Wavefront OBJ file of the C-alpha trace (Angstrom):
o trace
v -58.194 -107.202 -46.288
v -58.426 -104.849 -43.286
v -57.706 -106.175 -39.825
v -60.497 -106.410 -37.255
v -60.320 -103.657 -34.644
v -63.212 -103.137 -32.251
v -64.315 -100.161 -30.192
v -65.368 -100.872 -26.614
v -67.283 -98.731 -24.160
v -66.245 -100.221 -20.816
v -68.938 -98.537 -18.791
v -69.713 -98.287 -15.105
v -73.176 -99.810 -15.485
v -73.252 -101.169 -19.045
v -70.654 -102.025 -21.699
v -70.854 -102.452 -25.490
v -68.606 -103.363 -28.406
v -68.776 -101.863 -31.918
v -66.950 -102.448 -35.194
v -67.056 -101.946 -38.950
v -69.570 -104.323 -40.504
v -70.000 -105.026 -44.207
v -67.793 -104.376 -47.186
v -67.204 -101.798 -49.880
v -69.419 -98.746 -49.850
v -72.105 -100.608 -47.888
v -70.113 -100.957 -44.696
v -70.974 -99.090 -41.518
v -70.122 -98.966 -37.825
v -72.524 -101.005 -35.690
v -72.818 -102.126 -32.099
v -72.392 -105.893 -32.181
v -74.552 -108.615 -30.708
v -78.186 -109.680 -30.936
v -80.707 -106.811 -30.678
v -81.675 -107.791 -27.135
v -78.076 -108.376 -26.047
v -76.053 -105.460 -27.421
v -76.026 -103.749 -24.019
v -74.091 -105.831 -21.483
v -74.551 -105.009 -17.783
v -71.092 -104.442 -16.279
v -71.619 -107.079 -13.609
v -69.589 -110.152 -12.689
v -70.719 -112.871 -10.306
v -70.106 -116.355 -9.028
v -73.021 -118.655 -8.316
v -73.077 -120.649 -5.064
v -71.820 -123.607 -7.135
v -68.876 -121.544 -8.431
v -70.161 -120.873 -11.964
v -68.950 -117.581 -13.508
v -71.653 -115.115 -14.510
v -71.058 -112.048 -16.680
v -73.613 -109.477 -17.754
v -77.342 -109.877 -17.271
v -77.206 -113.201 -15.358
v -74.806 -111.614 -12.861
v -77.025 -108.559 -12.499
v -80.053 -110.772 -11.894
v -78.390 -112.427 -8.905
v -77.016 -109.176 -7.466
v -79.703 -108.581 -4.854
v -80.021 -112.257 -3.988
v -76.286 -112.826 -3.541
v -74.668 -109.408 -3.199
v -71.576 -110.978 -1.632
v -71.084 -113.074 -4.761
v -71.695 -110.272 -7.310
v -69.771 -107.131 -8.264
v -71.023 -104.131 -10.208
v -69.603 -100.675 -10.957
v -66.060 -102.034 -10.777
v -64.988 -99.166 -13.009
v -65.088 -96.898 -9.967
v -62.196 -98.868 -8.460
v -59.973 -98.891 -11.529
v -56.495 -97.609 -10.681
v -56.806 -98.492 -6.995
v -54.533 -101.026 -5.317
v -57.359 -103.072 -3.836
v -58.709 -106.607 -3.816
v -62.421 -107.151 -4.434
v -64.135 -110.140 -2.848
v -66.326 -112.313 -5.047
v -67.612 -115.128 -2.929
v -64.637 -116.850 -1.393
v -62.220 -115.484 -4.002
v -60.516 -112.108 -4.464
v -59.776 -110.215 -7.668
v -58.209 -106.926 -8.704
v -60.423 -104.374 -10.498
v -58.395 -105.025 -13.672
v -59.145 -108.767 -13.515
v -62.876 -108.215 -13.086
v -62.888 -105.676 -15.928
v -60.992 -108.200 -18.057
v -63.827 -110.710 -17.574
v -66.263 -108.156 -18.987
v -63.910 -107.393 -21.888
v -63.467 -111.115 -22.686
v -67.236 -111.499 -22.888
v -67.439 -108.554 -25.312
v -64.648 -110.086 -27.415
v -66.697 -113.295 -27.665
v -69.732 -111.287 -28.779
v -67.617 -109.602 -31.452
v -66.150 -112.910 -32.637
v -69.639 -114.401 -33.068
v -70.877 -111.331 -34.962
v -67.826 -110.837 -37.198
v -66.764 -114.442 -37.713
v -63.253 -113.502 -36.587
v -61.820 -112.887 -33.148
v -60.528 -109.328 -32.773
v -56.996 -108.873 -31.443
v -56.975 -105.054 -31.125
v -59.355 -102.603 -29.524
v -60.021 -98.948 -28.799
v -61.351 -98.652 -25.223
v -63.067 -95.571 -23.832
v -62.564 -93.966 -20.413
v -64.032 -90.855 -18.737
v -62.233 -87.626 -19.527
v -61.393 -87.212 -15.824
v -59.601 -90.611 -15.554
v -56.079 -90.313 -14.138
v -52.972 -91.889 -15.637
v -53.267 -94.731 -13.117
v -56.852 -95.411 -14.139
v -55.961 -95.328 -17.833
v -53.079 -97.707 -17.267
v -55.371 -100.036 -15.337
v -57.732 -100.031 -18.335
v -54.852 -101.000 -20.641
v -53.926 -103.794 -18.240
v -57.512 -105.078 -18.234
v -57.406 -105.174 -22.034
v -54.146 -107.147 -21.982
v -55.622 -109.624 -19.464
v -58.532 -110.122 -21.881
v -56.102 -110.950 -24.716
v -56.431 -107.599 -26.480
v -53.862 -105.146 -27.737
v -55.220 -101.753 -26.724
v -54.617 -99.598 -29.785
v -55.976 -96.422 -28.174
v -57.473 -95.182 -24.931
v -60.220 -92.745 -25.990
v -61.998 -90.137 -23.861
v -65.735 -90.811 -23.708
v -66.834 -87.278 -24.707
v -64.457 -87.473 -27.666
v -66.046 -90.792 -28.626
v -69.495 -89.218 -28.461
v -68.410 -86.379 -30.747
v -66.949 -88.925 -33.201
v -70.286 -90.743 -33.295
v -72.041 -87.540 -34.314
v -69.355 -86.483 -36.777
v -69.164 -82.938 -38.077
v -68.792 -80.596 -40.982
v -65.058 -80.072 -40.598
v -65.484 -76.628 -39.070
v -64.713 -75.493 -35.556
v -67.395 -76.348 -33.012
v -67.697 -76.152 -29.255
v -70.001 -78.766 -27.758
v -71.243 -79.841 -24.376
v -71.311 -83.614 -23.883
v -73.817 -84.405 -21.124
v -73.318 -88.029 -20.071
v -75.815 -89.420 -17.555
v -75.417 -93.174 -17.363
v -76.621 -95.825 -14.996
v -74.046 -95.226 -12.287
v -72.166 -92.015 -13.016
v -72.646 -88.541 -14.412
v -70.154 -86.285 -16.118
v -70.285 -83.272 -18.382
v -67.495 -82.206 -20.709
v -66.941 -79.138 -22.852
v -65.136 -80.158 -26.044
v -63.807 -78.189 -28.992
v -63.652 -79.932 -32.368
v -61.665 -78.624 -35.310
v -60.996 -80.933 -38.220
v -59.672 -84.246 -36.873
v -58.719 -82.757 -33.492
v -61.052 -82.971 -30.486
v -59.924 -81.145 -27.346
v -61.582 -81.535 -23.942
v -61.666 -78.034 -22.442
v -63.220 -78.916 -19.077
v -65.003 -81.757 -17.290
v -67.075 -82.086 -14.137
v -69.463 -84.624 -12.708
v -70.596 -86.944 -9.947
v -69.438 -90.568 -9.922
v -72.196 -91.453 -7.469
v -75.169 -90.305 -9.542
v -76.957 -92.117 -12.333
v -80.023 -93.979 -13.501
v -79.639 -96.518 -10.692
v -80.545 -93.714 -8.291
v -83.666 -93.006 -10.346
v -84.592 -96.700 -10.155
v -84.100 -96.720 -6.395
v -86.434 -93.776 -5.890
v -89.139 -95.485 -7.955
v -88.615 -98.838 -6.209
v -88.938 -97.196 -2.799
v -92.155 -95.528 -3.909
v -93.519 -98.916 -4.993
v -92.384 -100.477 -1.706
v -94.194 -97.770 0.265
v -97.337 -98.387 -1.787
v -97.127 -102.120 -1.029
v -96.545 -101.369 2.656
v -99.559 -99.050 2.768
v -101.751 -101.792 1.249
v -100.413 -104.844 3.070
v -98.384 -103.623 6.045
v -95.174 -105.324 4.835
v -91.915 -103.498 4.072
v -90.311 -105.402 1.192
v -87.022 -103.606 1.814
v -86.525 -105.493 5.046
v -85.973 -109.252 4.930
v -87.563 -109.886 1.517
v -84.568 -109.915 -0.832
v -86.262 -111.765 -3.713
v -89.360 -109.539 -3.651
v -87.242 -106.382 -3.387
v -85.168 -107.552 -6.343
v -88.312 -107.985 -8.450
v -89.561 -104.580 -7.366
v -86.262 -102.938 -8.279
v -86.256 -104.366 -11.800
v -89.950 -103.485 -12.216
v -89.020 -99.909 -11.315
v -86.284 -99.906 -13.949
v -88.701 -101.110 -16.606
v -91.273 -98.506 -15.561
v -88.601 -95.806 -15.836
v -87.873 -96.865 -19.402
v -91.548 -96.817 -20.378
v -92.075 -93.399 -18.819
v -89.496 -91.965 -21.199
v -91.948 -92.507 -24.062
v -95.337 -92.893 -22.372
v -97.237 -90.709 -19.905
v -98.086 -93.736 -17.720
v -96.559 -97.055 -16.709
v -98.469 -99.747 -14.836
v -96.442 -102.000 -12.525
v -97.984 -105.429 -11.923
v -96.082 -107.894 -9.768
v -97.963 -110.975 -8.611
v -97.214 -113.051 -5.529
v -94.409 -110.846 -4.239
v -94.764 -112.469 -0.810
v -97.258 -114.681 0.963
v -99.050 -114.141 4.274
v -101.085 -116.829 5.978
v -100.846 -118.882 2.786
v -102.245 -116.064 0.643
v -100.195 -114.471 -2.147
v -99.928 -110.683 -1.999
v -99.733 -108.695 -5.230
v -98.857 -105.163 -6.282
v -100.565 -103.191 -9.021
v -99.772 -99.501 -9.235
v -99.911 -96.912 -11.982
v -97.093 -94.392 -12.188
v -97.370 -91.165 -14.146
v -94.490 -89.327 -15.778
v -95.263 -86.333 -13.565
v -94.895 -88.500 -10.446
v -91.594 -89.891 -11.709
v -90.165 -86.535 -12.742
v -91.175 -85.082 -9.384
v -89.139 -87.792 -7.659
v -85.981 -87.296 -9.707
v -86.151 -83.513 -10.231
v -83.715 -82.719 -7.366
v -81.148 -85.143 -8.811
v -81.477 -83.728 -12.332
v -81.225 -80.185 -10.967
v -78.006 -81.151 -9.186
v -76.389 -81.983 -12.536
v -76.825 -78.360 -13.588
v -74.279 -77.398 -10.948
v -71.732 -79.540 -12.777
v -72.786 -77.956 -16.055
v -72.102 -74.511 -14.595
v -68.741 -75.638 -13.181
v -67.649 -77.081 -16.525
v -68.650 -73.940 -18.424
v -66.869 -71.726 -15.887
v -63.718 -73.862 -16.068
v -63.795 -73.608 -19.862
v -64.325 -69.854 -19.657
v -67.534 -70.057 -21.690
v -71.155 -68.950 -21.510
v -74.045 -71.162 -22.699
v -74.553 -68.893 -25.713
v -71.027 -69.754 -26.891
v -71.889 -73.437 -27.278
v -72.722 -74.788 -30.719
v -74.658 -77.759 -29.394
v -75.358 -80.252 -26.620
v -74.906 -84.009 -27.127
v -76.859 -86.366 -24.886
v -75.041 -89.541 -23.867
v -76.134 -92.302 -21.501
v -79.440 -94.123 -21.176
v -80.728 -91.894 -18.387
v -80.810 -88.902 -20.761
v -83.855 -90.527 -22.374
v -85.892 -89.077 -19.494
v -87.653 -86.050 -21.079
v -86.986 -83.944 -17.988
v -83.239 -83.987 -18.716
v -83.505 -82.397 -22.163
v -86.123 -79.979 -20.906
v -84.037 -78.546 -18.059
v -80.957 -78.325 -20.273
v -82.876 -76.417 -22.917
v -84.296 -74.081 -20.273
v -80.843 -73.432 -18.835
v -78.884 -73.036 -22.084
v -81.433 -72.103 -24.740
v -80.144 -74.976 -26.890
v -82.176 -78.032 -27.866
v -80.023 -81.070 -27.005
v -79.222 -83.555 -29.762
v -80.140 -87.186 -29.303
v -80.262 -88.674 -32.786
v -77.557 -91.216 -31.932
v -78.705 -93.885 -29.458
v -77.640 -92.428 -26.082
v -76.728 -95.804 -24.564
v -74.700 -96.832 -27.616
v -73.243 -93.446 -28.532
v -69.839 -93.888 -26.848
v -69.399 -97.419 -28.202
v -70.276 -96.217 -31.695
v -67.734 -93.403 -31.419
v -65.103 -95.898 -30.282
v -66.117 -98.010 -33.279
v -65.538 -95.039 -35.587
v -61.963 -94.619 -34.343
v -61.393 -98.384 -34.382
v -62.567 -98.499 -38.000
v -60.129 -95.737 -38.920
v -57.320 -97.640 -37.182
v -58.313 -100.679 -39.250
v -58.066 -98.666 -42.463
v -61.710 -97.872 -43.194
v -62.775 -94.416 -44.366
v -65.551 -93.472 -41.964
v -66.517 -89.985 -40.848
v -69.490 -90.638 -38.610
v -72.142 -93.129 -37.609
v -74.990 -93.514 -40.083
v -78.341 -93.362 -38.328
v -81.912 -93.314 -39.562
v -83.739 -90.324 -38.111
v -86.924 -88.450 -38.806
v -86.093 -85.366 -40.883
v -89.339 -83.722 -39.764
v -91.269 -83.048 -36.571
v -94.862 -84.276 -36.217
v -97.561 -83.329 -33.763
v -101.099 -82.026 -33.254
v -102.317 -78.457 -33.106
v -103.334 -77.214 -29.692
v -104.565 -74.205 -27.799
v -101.836 -72.131 -26.203
v -100.856 -68.595 -25.327
v -99.452 -66.258 -27.966
v -99.089 -62.528 -27.595
v -100.699 -62.620 -24.176
v -103.895 -64.272 -25.415
v -105.149 -67.796 -26.074
v -104.619 -68.976 -29.630
v -106.154 -72.271 -30.815
v -103.575 -73.199 -33.469
v -100.349 -73.518 -31.521
v -98.172 -76.475 -32.373
v -96.237 -78.815 -30.099
v -94.502 -81.777 -31.757
v -94.740 -85.225 -30.198
v -92.073 -86.665 -32.496
v -89.247 -84.181 -32.938
v -86.956 -83.775 -35.912
v -83.779 -85.914 -35.718
v -85.400 -88.539 -33.469
v -83.955 -92.009 -34.262
v -86.277 -94.393 -36.123
v -88.367 -96.352 -35.452
v -90.007 -94.326 -32.699
v -93.239 -94.293 -30.721
v -94.231 -91.399 -28.473
v -97.395 -90.696 -26.473
v -98.720 -87.528 -24.857
v -101.856 -87.094 -22.810
v -104.692 -84.610 -23.239
v -107.780 -83.655 -21.265
v -111.062 -82.353 -22.559
v -111.898 -78.944 -21.185
v -115.569 -79.854 -20.794
v -116.712 -83.112 -19.202
v -119.668 -83.376 -21.599
v -117.425 -83.393 -24.684
v -118.063 -86.674 -26.495
v -115.934 -86.399 -29.611
v -112.505 -85.141 -30.570
v -110.886 -84.239 -33.854
v -107.101 -84.266 -34.089
v -105.198 -82.392 -36.762
v -101.657 -83.695 -37.303
v -99.002 -81.418 -38.768
v -95.477 -81.787 -40.104
v -93.046 -78.992 -39.329
v -91.343 -76.970 -36.609
v -93.142 -73.630 -36.604
v -94.946 -72.936 -33.294
v -97.943 -71.789 -35.359
v -99.614 -74.945 -36.666
v -101.060 -73.090 -39.630
v -97.573 -72.407 -40.957
v -96.805 -76.128 -40.966
v -98.123 -78.804 -43.319
v -101.334 -80.594 -42.412
v -100.670 -84.304 -43.024
v -103.890 -85.783 -41.692
v -106.849 -85.434 -39.360
v -109.398 -87.780 -37.843
v -112.232 -87.877 -35.343
v -112.806 -89.998 -32.243
v -116.437 -90.166 -31.108
v -118.286 -91.729 -28.215
v -116.132 -90.412 -25.374
v -117.612 -91.280 -21.979
v -118.328 -88.439 -19.502
v -116.968 -89.139 -15.996
v -118.844 -87.484 -13.125
v -118.027 -83.956 -14.172
v -114.302 -84.645 -14.610
v -112.363 -83.871 -17.800
v -111.930 -86.884 -20.070
v -108.349 -88.031 -20.549
v -107.284 -88.898 -24.092
v -103.875 -90.237 -25.110
v -102.394 -89.326 -28.482
v -99.896 -91.948 -29.597
v -97.690 -91.437 -32.651
v -95.450 -94.087 -34.171
v -93.115 -93.470 -37.107
v -91.408 -96.359 -38.872
v -88.366 -96.466 -41.119
v -90.741 -96.990 -44.053
v -92.197 -93.507 -43.560
v -95.540 -94.771 -42.252
v -96.932 -92.553 -39.496
v -99.415 -94.269 -37.185
v -101.547 -91.921 -35.077
v -103.997 -93.149 -32.461
v -106.276 -91.341 -30.031
v -107.224 -93.435 -27.005
v -109.669 -92.648 -24.218
v -107.631 -93.761 -21.222
v -110.486 -94.800 -18.945
v -112.413 -96.966 -21.426
v -109.753 -97.843 -24.006
v -111.908 -96.549 -26.869
v -109.635 -95.549 -29.721
v -109.307 -94.675 -33.338
v -106.196 -94.968 -35.449
v -105.140 -93.583 -38.792
v -102.143 -94.464 -40.958
v -100.492 -91.647 -42.876
v -98.418 -93.089 -45.708
v -95.232 -91.466 -46.983
v -95.053 -89.116 -43.993
v -91.300 -88.700 -44.531
v -91.542 -87.950 -48.246
v -90.689 -84.325 -49.111
v -93.782 -82.319 -49.941
v -94.013 -80.986 -53.473
v -94.849 -77.365 -54.182
v -98.271 -78.497 -55.363
v -98.921 -80.343 -52.081
v -97.820 -77.347 -50.037
v -100.052 -75.068 -52.105
v -102.964 -77.488 -51.729
v -102.506 -77.391 -47.960
v -102.488 -73.588 -48.020
v -105.612 -73.531 -50.175
v -107.368 -75.856 -47.764
v -106.495 -73.636 -44.825
v -107.676 -70.596 -46.717
v -111.036 -72.287 -47.281
v -111.198 -73.056 -43.569
v -110.482 -69.423 -42.784
v -113.083 -68.179 -45.227
v -115.765 -70.568 -44.016
v -115.118 -69.809 -40.354
v -114.777 -73.555 -39.732
v -111.691 -73.195 -37.568
v -112.933 -72.727 -34.024
v -111.832 -73.246 -30.438
v -113.405 -71.929 -27.235
v -112.292 -72.035 -23.669
v -115.134 -70.781 -21.506
v -117.814 -72.750 -19.679
v -121.137 -73.827 -21.126
v -119.679 -74.651 -24.519
v -121.098 -77.022 -27.066
v -119.108 -79.877 -28.580
v -118.212 -77.455 -31.379
v -116.511 -75.253 -28.786
v -114.726 -77.981 -26.854
v -110.970 -78.394 -26.915
v -108.314 -80.716 -25.518
v -105.995 -79.637 -22.735
v -102.414 -80.802 -23.242
v -101.141 -81.801 -19.811
v -97.774 -83.331 -20.648
v -95.655 -80.847 -18.684
v -97.651 -79.033 -16.063
v -100.907 -78.758 -18.048
v -99.716 -75.576 -19.688
v -101.202 -76.052 -23.133
v -104.512 -77.047 -24.672
v -105.013 -79.079 -27.823
v -107.383 -77.848 -30.501
v -110.461 -79.984 -31.119
v -113.063 -79.124 -33.796
v -116.221 -81.076 -32.985
v -119.729 -81.213 -34.323
v -122.073 -78.525 -32.966
v -125.688 -79.249 -31.981
v -127.971 -78.740 -34.949
v -130.011 -76.035 -33.232
v -127.021 -73.826 -32.423
v -126.075 -71.162 -34.993
v -122.485 -71.277 -36.202
v -121.855 -67.624 -35.333
v -122.193 -68.314 -31.610
v -119.342 -70.822 -31.773
v -116.770 -68.034 -32.032
v -115.545 -67.205 -28.504
v -114.292 -63.871 -27.234
v -110.986 -65.505 -26.219
v -110.274 -66.607 -29.788
v -111.191 -63.191 -31.184
v -108.818 -61.481 -28.760
v -106.126 -64.006 -29.677
v -106.621 -63.314 -33.364
v -106.263 -59.572 -32.818
v -103.104 -59.998 -30.711
v -101.614 -62.242 -33.368
v -102.391 -59.644 -36.033
v -100.901 -56.801 -33.963
v -97.650 -58.746 -33.584
v -97.400 -58.834 -37.409
v -98.208 -55.198 -38.196
v -94.553 -54.321 -38.808
v -94.396 -57.006 -41.541
v -97.446 -55.721 -43.432
v -97.573 -53.413 -46.395
v -99.196 -50.064 -45.630
v -102.529 -50.975 -47.223
v -102.736 -54.294 -45.381
v -101.759 -52.578 -42.127
v -104.567 -50.054 -42.476
v -107.070 -52.817 -43.223
v -105.840 -54.835 -40.219
v -106.235 -51.871 -37.849
v -109.783 -51.298 -39.129
v -110.606 -54.950 -38.535
v -109.144 -54.790 -35.019
v -111.516 -51.910 -34.262
v -114.451 -53.756 -35.845
v -113.793 -56.864 -33.739
v -113.495 -54.872 -30.517
v -116.711 -53.026 -31.361
v -118.555 -56.280 -32.096
v -117.330 -57.766 -28.823
v -118.423 -54.724 -26.860
v -121.870 -54.705 -28.537
v -122.409 -58.469 -28.425
v -122.952 -58.583 -32.207
v -122.108 -62.228 -33.008
v -122.674 -61.906 -36.765
v -120.428 -58.843 -37.091
v -117.792 -60.535 -34.926
v -117.770 -63.639 -37.115
v -117.511 -61.607 -40.338
v -114.702 -59.367 -39.031
v -112.722 -62.345 -37.735
v -113.176 -64.138 -41.050
v -111.795 -61.134 -42.925
v -108.840 -60.787 -40.539
v -108.003 -64.498 -40.852
v -107.955 -64.219 -44.618
v -105.723 -61.135 -44.469
v -103.274 -62.864 -42.128
v -103.216 -65.920 -44.355
v -101.858 -63.854 -47.251
v -99.448 -61.900 -45.043
v -97.959 -65.101 -43.592
v -97.681 -66.666 -47.012
v -95.401 -63.926 -48.339
l 1 2 3 4 5 6 7 8 9 10 11 12 13 14 15 16 17 18 19 20 21 22 23 24 25 26 27 28 29 30 31 32 33 34 35 36 37 38 39 40 41 42 43 44 45 46 47 48 49 50 51 52 53 54 55 56 57 58 59 60 61 62 63 64 65 66 67 68 69 70 71 72 73 74 75 76 77 78 79 80 81 82 83 84 85 86 87 88 89 90 91 92 93 94 95 96 97 98 99 100 101 102 103 104 105 106 107 108 109 110 111 112 113 114 115 116 117 118 119 120 121 122 123 124 125 126 127 128 129 130 131 132 133 134 135 136 137 138 139 140 141 142 143 144 145 146 147 148 149 150 151 152 153 154 155 156 157 158 159 160 161 162 163 164 165 166 167 168 169 170 171 172 173 174 175 176 177 178 179 180 181 182 183 184 185 186 187 188 189 190 191 192 193 194 195 196 197 198 199 200 201 202 203 204 205 206 207 208 209 210 211 212 213 214 215 216 217 218 219 220 221 222 223 224 225 226 227 228 229 230 231 232 233 234 235 236 237 238 239 240 241 242 243 244 245 246 247 248 249 250 251 252 253 254 255 256 257 258 259 260 261 262 263 264 265 266 267 268 269 270 271 272 273 274 275 276 277 278 279 280 281 282 283 284 285 286 287 288 289 290 291 292 293 294 295 296 297 298 299 300 301 302 303 304 305 306 307 308 309 310 311 312 313 314 315 316 317 318 319 320 321 322 323 324 325 326 327 328 329 330 331 332 333 334 335 336 337 338 339 340 341 342 343 344 345 346 347 348 349 350 351 352 353 354 355 356 357 358 359 360 361 362 363 364 365 366 367 368 369 370 371 372 373 374 375 376 377 378 379 380 381 382 383 384 385 386 387 388 389 390 391 392 393 394 395 396 397 398 399 400 401 402 403 404 405 406 407 408 409 410 411 412 413 414 415 416 417 418 419 420 421 422 423 424 425 426 427 428 429 430 431 432 433 434 435 436 437 438 439 440 441 442 443 444 445 446 447 448 449 450 451 452 453 454 455 456 457 458 459 460 461 462 463 464 465 466 467 468 469 470 471 472 473 474 475 476 477 478 479 480 481 482 483 484 485 486 487 488 489 490 491 492 493 494 495 496 497 498 499 500 501 502 503 504 505 506 507 508 509 510 511 512 513 514 515 516 517 518 519 520 521 522 523 524 525 526 527 528 529 530 531 532 533 534 535 536 537 538 539 540 541 542 543 544 545 546 547 548 549 550 551 552 553 554 555 556 557 558 559 560 561 562 563 564 565 566 567 568 569 570 571 572 573 574 575 576 577 578 579 580 581 582 583 584 585 586 587 588 589 590 591 592 593 594 595 596 597 598 599 600 601 602 603 604 605 606 607 608 609 610 611 612 613 614 615 616 617
């Protein structure tokens, strides 16, 4: 029987413990503890009555009794200091030992056996004194520290590899600190080439910015500054900001409702305020941008350019903020990986090494992720012109399951009363090259004084392969939902061919439309995707008024887009197809110039059909 060895992420803001669970070929590395208690806040406190608090209870009393609570003790590891906790004093090692003892108890309850050995992680930049202090904390907690493991190395262990040589960036943005490391992995050897960071930057700073915004809103409404002399109310506001931050990682809006924050003249004063993701990202953008300086420093120290990286691993709960991945992708050209839980990634990596020390054969953490991307078609720019069948996934490939994501859309025309969403599976930016998995219509949208109508598209994908898609009118709550079964099942050749045949019929019938100019009918209306700067528009095919001929539903913008798309593919065409395409380009331009709607519709139909066959080769 193998001995029990645990892996521990002793973090600045949160800590976790992981170990090998199960037997035989069914075993795997897991973070231990109940689902709601696997992440332990790295806080220690003493109540006024002298009771010891560790974890969430200590964090809850932090703003009420800051003199009796300690957080972020990791920053003092290796220093010869005493830290006051009420009327008592402790060394950083002793306070860290209290956190470690709590994690040992969690492990003992989960495993049925108290672990005696542990692998404990530290930042790559930790000095010898800080590493020795971590070993001492482990000894004070009754643990034999089998290994001290660098956090970026732990993250790379959690992801595993193919045995080849890889150079990775580990971007670790936690609650209290930020660091970035460039690591090189070859076989069983992981080498840290360079590290940089800021030990005074993390998600807590994001929370503070949101809390201050909420406090200003309350002050504007009621004339009371909750930051001054209202410790309990400020504490509630701070935690409400943290919860809003978490929701805004997956949702475009978060509503903060806090009742009876304070009273005035015997009357309770409340706060209700809606935050948008754009508002939040605007607040934190300067802080996220500042991390890119550390990224540049680390790359320079390693003597590398972004193009020489094989990947980026996201670590730390604050990397859930979509802005983080977006700016990294813009700066490096690489799409960051996040299929391992960012808050648990380091603990899981420590658990991998701990399992190896205990004699288990484990290469990497097993995670359930979506093997495909899913999202709706939308209007966007391709080849310098608007094209109504662009594709922007809401759920991206390799996202951990289960997952729920929401993006917001706006109708282009206030009078639009119905919307049809087409949901695709795939990664090609052209929706028509992906697989259509379902479509549905929402009717009865409510016009709002000439303003575009906001519609939320929410997608949820479970481990059972069921894809739930809902369209919700934000103002009224009107919605429609569809369930797409077996969304994760591989598509057979027959299913793929059936999808292509369906699209070909759409092309031939001219039923695929999308217009973007004023005065349009419902047939011509589309949805504007506003998620990041309102730079895209979602495609919506809606019912046209009965007295309007179908030919008039084809806009000039779409015709120009179709021609530009065709021109970008001329080099791929056989000579005969190329000649036909050029003739059709001329026919479309002539029909546009002469205002001949029937000729325009026929020429566009023929060009669509030609492109369908060219793209299918």
